[in-house]
C-alpha positions as CSV (number, residue, x, y, z in Angstrom):
1,M,105.1,34.2,28.2
2,V,103.1,37.3,27.5
3,L,102.4,39.2,30.7
4,Q,99.3,41.3,30.7
5,R,98.9,43.9,33.3
6,K,97.1,47.1,33.7
7,G,98.3,49.3,30.8
8,G,99.7,46.7,28.4
9,F,101.7,43.7,27.5
10,M,105.3,42.6,27.7
11,I,107.0,39.4,26.5
12,Y,109.4,37.3,28.5
13,T,110.4,34.1,26.8
14,K,113.2,31.8,25.7
15,R,115.0,32.5,22.4
16,R,113.9,29.2,21.0
17,N,110.2,30.3,21.4
18,L,110.5,33.7,20.0
19,H,108.8,32.7,16.7
20,R,105.5,32.4,18.5
21,Y,105.3,36.2,18.7
22,L,105.5,36.8,14.9
23,G,102.5,38.6,13.5
24,Q,102.0,41.4,16.0
25,S,103.6,44.1,13.9
26,E,105.8,44.4,10.8
27,A,108.6,46.0,12.7
28,L,108.5,43.4,15.4
29,D,108.5,40.6,12.8
30,T,111.6,42.2,11.2
31,A,113.4,42.3,14.5
32,I,112.4,38.7,15.4
33,R,113.5,37.3,12.0
34,Y,116.8,39.2,12.2
35,L,117.4,37.9,15.8
36,Q,116.7,34.3,14.7
37,T,119.0,34.4,11.6
38,A,121.8,36.9,12.2
39,D,125.2,36.3,13.8
40,L,124.7,38.6,16.7
41,G,128.4,38.0,17.7
42,S,129.4,40.0,14.6
43,L,127.6,43.2,15.7
44,V,129.8,46.2,16.2
45,K,129.5,48.3,19.4
46,G,127.1,51.1,19.0
47,R,124.2,51.3,16.5
48,N,123.7,48.5,13.9
49,E,121.2,49.0,11.1
50,V,118.5,46.5,10.4
51,D,115.6,48.6,8.8
52,G,116.5,52.3,9.2
53,N,114.7,53.9,12.1
54,Q,112.0,51.2,12.2
55,V,114.4,48.5,13.6
56,F,118.0,48.9,14.7
57,I,120.3,47.4,17.4
58,N,122.3,49.0,20.0
59,R,125.3,46.8,21.0
60,F,127.1,47.5,24.3
61,D,128.8,46.0,27.3
62,Y,128.5,46.8,31.0
63,Q,129.3,45.5,34.4
64,T,126.2,44.7,36.4
65,M,125.6,46.7,39.7
66,P,123.5,46.7,42.8
67,Q,119.9,47.8,42.4
68,E,120.5,51.0,44.4
69,Q,122.9,52.2,41.6
70,A,120.7,51.3,38.7
71,I,118.2,53.7,37.1
72,W,114.7,53.4,35.5
73,E,114.4,54.0,31.8
74,G,111.4,54.4,29.6
75,H,110.9,55.2,25.9
76,I,108.4,57.2,23.8
77,Q,108.8,55.7,20.3
78,Y,110.4,52.3,20.7
79,A,110.0,48.9,22.3
80,D,113.2,47.2,23.4
81,I,114.1,43.6,22.8
82,H,116.8,42.7,25.4
83,V,119.2,40.0,24.2
84,L,122.2,39.0,26.3
85,L,125.2,37.8,24.3
86,S,127.1,36.9,27.4
87,G,126.8,37.2,31.2
88,H,123.6,37.5,33.3
89,E,121.6,40.1,35.0
90,K,118.1,40.8,36.2
91,I,115.8,43.4,34.8
92,G,113.1,45.2,36.9
93,V,109.9,46.2,35.2
94,T,107.1,48.4,36.4
95,N,104.1,49.9,34.6
96,V,104.5,53.6,33.9
97,E,101.4,54.4,35.9
98,A,103.1,53.2,39.1
99,L,106.2,55.5,38.8
100,T,107.0,59.2,38.9
101,E,108.6,60.8,35.9
102,T,111.9,62.6,36.8
103,V,113.4,63.5,33.4
104,R,112.4,63.5,29.8
105,K,114.8,63.7,26.8
106,A,112.5,63.3,23.8
107,D,115.4,63.7,21.3
108,E,117.1,60.6,22.9
109,D,113.8,58.7,23.4
110,F,114.5,58.5,27.1
111,I,112.3,59.1,30.1
112,G,113.7,58.7,33.7
113,F,111.5,57.6,36.6
114,E,111.5,56.9,40.3
115,G,109.5,54.3,42.2
116,P,109.3,50.6,43.1
117,V,110.0,47.5,41.1
118,E,106.8,45.4,40.3
119,A,108.6,42.4,38.8
120,W,112.1,41.0,38.3
121,F,113.2,39.0,35.2
122,P,116.4,37.0,35.4
123,M,118.2,37.2,32.1
124,T,120.7,34.8,30.6
125,T,121.8,34.3,27.0
126,E,118.7,32.1,26.5
127,D,116.1,34.7,27.7
128,I,114.4,37.4,25.7
129,L,112.6,40.4,27.3
130,I,110.4,42.7,25.1
131,V,109.3,45.8,26.8
132,Y,107.0,48.4,25.3
133,P,106.8,52.2,26.2
134,E,104.5,51.5,29.1
135,D,107.0,49.0,30.5
136,I,109.5,51.0,32.4
137,H,112.6,49.0,33.0
138,M,115.7,48.9,35.2
139,V,118.7,47.2,33.5
140,K,122.2,46.4,34.6
141,V,121.2,44.9,37.9
142,M,123.3,42.1,39.3
143,D,121.7,38.8,39.9
144,G,124.0,37.4,42.5
145,E,127.5,38.7,41.9
146,S,128.5,41.5,39.5
147,T,129.3,40.2,36.0
148,L,130.2,41.6,32.6
149,V,127.2,41.6,30.2
150,E,127.5,41.9,26.5
151,K,124.1,43.0,25.1
152,A,122.2,43.6,21.9
153,C,119.2,45.8,22.5
154,F,116.9,45.8,19.5
155,K,114.9,49.1,19.1
156,V,111.6,48.5,17.5
157,K,109.4,51.5,16.4
158,V,105.9,51.2,17.8
């Protein structure tokens, strides 16, 4: 499902349908093909190389938390492809125009924000969420009870 809203697009789909989104950009194609063929269970924690700074994967684990403890994050140079290897969570997304910037760390490709959640996306190991720089997102939010999430977050240069 491609969601179009003021300011851009984002993609929320099932892993089995990800091939439908090939052809948007070379870097996104590289990430999708890697996601479809690689053994994501063999990723090491931290940064995993795919195509230099064009496409790489951050692999990490965390315990989900109440929404009140989670933070907004946005990026300048990269789209994120959120892939859960285990666990479940919900991710909030709001267009950048509806939020207030609070902090900018350009060297870390991180921008913090404050403001309301426009939409929630439940995430399991079958779901994929692709957010672009205009799609500010709040991750690590528990969907029901708190659980351990093992995640691979693909970073795609846009």
